[in-house]
Structure formats: structure tokens, C-alpha cells
N, C-alpha and C positions, 0 to 999 in steps of 0.2 A: 232569578237565575234558575234554569231548569237542571234536573239531575244530570242530563247529558252534558251540560256546560260545566257544572261544578265538579263532577266526579274526577275528570282528569287533573284538575287543579289540586284537589285533595291528594290524589295519588302522587302527584309531582312532589308535594311537600313531604310525603312519607318517604319517597325515594331520595330526595335531596338531603334530608336530615335524618340520619340512621337512628338517632335516639328516640324518634317519635314512635310511640307505641299504639297510638290510635288518633283518628281524627274523624269528627262527625259534624256534618251540617244539618241543621234542623230548623223547622219553621217556628213562629212564635207560640204555637200550641204544643211544641215539643214532639212533633212527628219528624222522623228522619227523613231528609231529602236524599242524602248519600253519606256513607261512612264506612270505615274499615278499621279494624284493629289487628294487631299481631297475635293476640291470644283469644280471638273469637269472642270478645266481650259482647254483651247484649247492647247493641247501639241504641235501641229503643229506650232502655233504662237510662242510659247515659244522656241521651237528648232530653228525656222528660225531666230528669233531675236538674240539668243545666237550665232548662227554661223555667223551672220553678223558682230559681234563684232571682230571676228578673224583677218580680214585683217587690220583693224585699230590698233589692238594691235600688230600685226606682224610689222607694219611699225613703231610704237613706239619703239619696241624692237630693230629694226634695227637702228633707228636714234640715240639711246643711246648706241649702240653697246652691247646689252645684250642678243641678241638672240630671239628665238620664245617664245610665251606665253605658259605656262603649266597650270597655274591656275590663277583665277581671283575671288576675293571676293568683292562684291559690297554691300555697305550700302545704303539701300533705305529708303524712308520715313516711310515705314510700315514693314520693315523687311530686310532680307539679301538674297543674291543669291551667291552661290558658283559655279563656273564653272571650270571643269578640262578638258583641251583640249588634244586631242591625234590625231595621224595621220589617224587612221581608224574610230574612233568615239570619241565623247565628251560627258560629262554628266553635266547637271545643276541640282542643288538641291536648293530649296528655303524654307525659314522659316520665321516666324514672328518675331517681335522685342523681344519677350520673350526668344529667342533662341541664344542670343548673346554668352553665355557660351558654346554653342554646336558647334560653328563654327569650332574649331580645330578638334573635333571628326568627324564632317561631311566631312571636307577636307580629313582627313586620310582614312575615309571609301570609299569615291568616288575615291581617288587616288589608293586605293588597287584594285579596280575593273579594273582600267586603266592598271595596271601592268601585 
């Protein structure tokens, strides 16, 4: 999916779910395809860090005979991050602590872009 195709979909998630603080689409090497944050966070650093999790998660899936990672939800001290991994691109979305009830919706929304 091109930047022109994915950008409005990411913007739609940010506008529909008020709690979303940032959303970034990135390729397997960790390069940003498109992204935006409300606090002008460095989307390149976010994409690189999220992409670097994939090899370890793949190893874990292999070691427990469960396959490749598709989605990861991380509880952090000040919020949450949801990452949907795909073969051509992946998406990370992050929210504050007040958005715990929105995690399922966020997951469905970003996975729908991945399909």
C-alpha cells in the first residue's frame, strides 16, 4: 500500500478515536511510510523500535511452535502500544492510560487496514 493510500486511513483512526496519540505505518526495515503524532514524536524512532521487536517475537513464536507474530499489545507505565505486523508493512498505534477500554477497537481498526 502506498503512502497516498495509507495516509487517509491512519488519519481516519486518529480522528475517530480521540484517545489515539500517534499512529505510524512502517516497512519491514523500520522506515516510515506514513505517520502522525499529537506531540510531534519522532516517527522514525518509533518505527525503527517497533520493527526491531519483530525478530525476537518471531523467535519466540518459533520456540513455542505458534508461528509468526501478527499483533502485539504492550502495557507501558504511561499507556499502551498496539502493533499489527504484516509482510509488506506494519502499523503501531499508541495511547495514554485512559484509553484501556479502546484497545480492542484500536486493534480492529489497524488490522482492518492490514487486510
